[in-house]
N, C-alpha and C positions, 0 to 999 in steps of 0.2 A: 506495498500498502505506499503509496505515495504521498508523503506531507509535502503542501504547496503554500507556500506562506504569501498572503497578501497585501500588496502594498496599495492602498486605496489612495489615489493624486487629488486634491482639489486645493485650488490657487496654488498650488506648487509647494504646498504640503501634507504629512500623513496624514491620512486621518481613516474615523468606521463610522457608518453608519448606521444607524438603525431601521431597517425596515425600508431602506434605501432611500432614506429620509434625509435631503440635503440640507433642511434646515434644523435638524437631531446628529451632527455631526462633532465626534470631538477630534481635536487635534492630540496627533501623538510624536509628532517631528515635526520639525523643520527643517529637516535635514534627508532628503532620500535616499542620496547617496551611501550615508552613514547606516540608515536602516536598513537598505539590503547587505552592506557589505555584514551588517551583523547577523541574518538570515544566514548566507555565505556562511561567517564563522561557526556557525550555531549545526551545520551540515545539511541546510536544504539542498535538495539537488535538483529543483524547478521556483522561480519566484509568477507572479499571479500580480500584472500589474494592471487596473481600472482608471484610465483618464474621465473624473464624474465629469469633471465641464463638458467632456469632451462628450460624454452620453446625451448631455442636454441638447449641447448644440450641435450636434452633428457633424461634427469637423476637430480634430485632435489642438487639444488647448495645452497641454501641462509637456510641453517639447523639452525643454530647459531640466527638467526635474527627469523627467526617461530618460534625457540622455547624461546625465550624474549617478543613476542607477549602471547605466549599460559602462561605464567608464568604474565603478566598482566594482564592479564583480567581473569583467574585463574577459568576457565570453567564455566564465569557468563552468557555467551552466546555464540552462536554455531557460530564456522569459517569457513568458505567454501578456499577451496586451487585447484590452478590451475597453468600448467607453469612444463613440461617435467613429466607427470606422462605418464609411458608407459608400466608398467607392475604389475601385482596381487601383489607381495610381497613389490612396493613401497606405493599402496593402504593401505594396511595393516599396513605398520609401519605409516605414517601419520595418520589413524585412532587410531592407539595404541598411537602413540603421545599425541589424546587430541581433532585433527581438527575432525570437524561434520561431513564436505561434501568433495570429492573431485570430481572436475571436470576435465572431460578429454577432450579433443578439436581434438587436430588434430591427435591421434593416433586412437581416433574416426571414424575420417573418411578413414583415412588410413588401418586400420586393424576391420574391426566392429564387429568381433571375440569375441575382446579383450575386447569390449566394454557390448557384451553379457554375458564372463564371469566376469566381474565384476560386472554388474546387479545380477546378479545372486548370488555370494561370497557374495554381499553386500548391500541387497536389504536397500534400501529405503538411502542409502547414496550418490550412486553416480549421478553430474552434467554432463548433455551435454552442454560444450561452443559451440554455432556454431556460427561462422564470417565469417560474409561477406560485398561482397560489389556489387550491382546489383544483388543481389538474386543468388549470387552463392560465393560457400564454399571459403574462405582461408583457408591454414593450415600454418605450420612452423613458428609461432611467425608472422604469415599474410604475411612472403615473400613470397607466392606462392597461387594461384589465379586459382583451380580446373575448374572444368565444371560439378559438384553436385552441384542438387540445393537444393535449404535449405528445399523446404516444403516437398519434397521428403525425402529428408534425418531424419528429422524430423521427421518422420511419422514412419519410418523404426527404430529409436531409443527407439523413445516414446513405440514401440511392443516389443524392449527388456527389458522392466522396469526401466529405467532410471527414476530417481525422479522428476526432473525439465528440462528447458531447459533456458541457458542464450546464450542471443540472440543480439550479438555485431554487429553495420552497422559500419564500419573499417573504412568509408571515414569519420563519425564524428566525432570518437573517440579519445577525449583529444580536440580537437578542439571548442568545446563550443558553436555548430553550430544549436542546438537540437538534440531533438530526431525523430529518424525515423518510426513515430506512423504506419503510413502508412503500411509499414515492417510488423513493431513488431503484430498491430492486424491481418494481413493476416497469418501470422506465427501460431499465436493464435488460430485462427479461425480453423485453420488444424489440432490441434493435442489438446487433453483432461487434457494434464498434465498442469502444471504452466508452465508462462514464466516470466524472469526476466529480464529486458532492461537496457541495456549497450550504453554508446557510445554517447555522444554531450549533455547530460544534462548543460545549464547555469545559471539556476535560476529558481523560484518559479514559472512562467508561461509554465517551461517545468513539474512539479511536478506534476499542475494542470492539464495540459493536460494525461499524463498517469493515472492520478485519476481518470477523464471523462472514459478511454476505460477498467476501471481494472476491470468491467463485465464481459468483454471479456477472460479473466483467465492470465489477469499479475499481477503476484503476488507479483515484486518488481523490483525496479530500481537498478543499483550498480552507485554510484557517483564518482568520483574521481575529475580532476581539480580544477571544479565548487567548490567544500567545498575547496581544497589546497590554489586557488585562491580566494578565498573571493567571491565569486558571489552570493552565495547559503551558510546560513547558516541551518547547519542541525538540531537543534533543532527546530527552526521555522519550516522547512519544512518538518522534523518527522510530529510536531502536525499537523501541516495544514493537511498532508495527512491523521491523526487519525480523524481527523475533517472532513472531505470533506463529503459532501453528492450531489451526482449524479441531 
């Protein structure tokens, strides 16, 4: 099980939101590069970046912070990014900059043709971000709830050739209320590509619960508030996951 620290960027700073609410942000660092270096030192094997301003504006905003993060890790581990990615030029620019994966969320749902083109142009480097509440897809920085069913959308996007799917239960994100294991497993059983869980991890018990279902195709989990508020020790959790035997 791959544990992936999240660095959410708002106005150049590292923050965490509760349920995606930009007005409910907690600032954890003014130095994104130092934060990335910290996770690298603690044994992280991948980083997850979100341009929160970009998710709202529909275009990259936190470029300076992203550049500092990439400089800090110096290509030692893969970095994935989401938020405000709406065209192929943005994807190409990010990959040229040194990012390994680009996450397409809202644009994938609103413009499936764009996702299909992206998967074709950049094979193995496109991850789909599916954010949902009660099985329905949310878009636009979680501000809008659609009528699209998560399972149906996931199957279609798998056929397009995306590398993997990040599944976030937005009702739990940033709330330290536990992972929605049932919904995550249901999704992983519906597709054959890897699923990365997101939203609600509070402590080592949540990591254990995910390890128990890793065989279902759940490849990793994104960690946010639990790391920043100290309810989960990253190195301890990754070591636990590496040594776990079902």
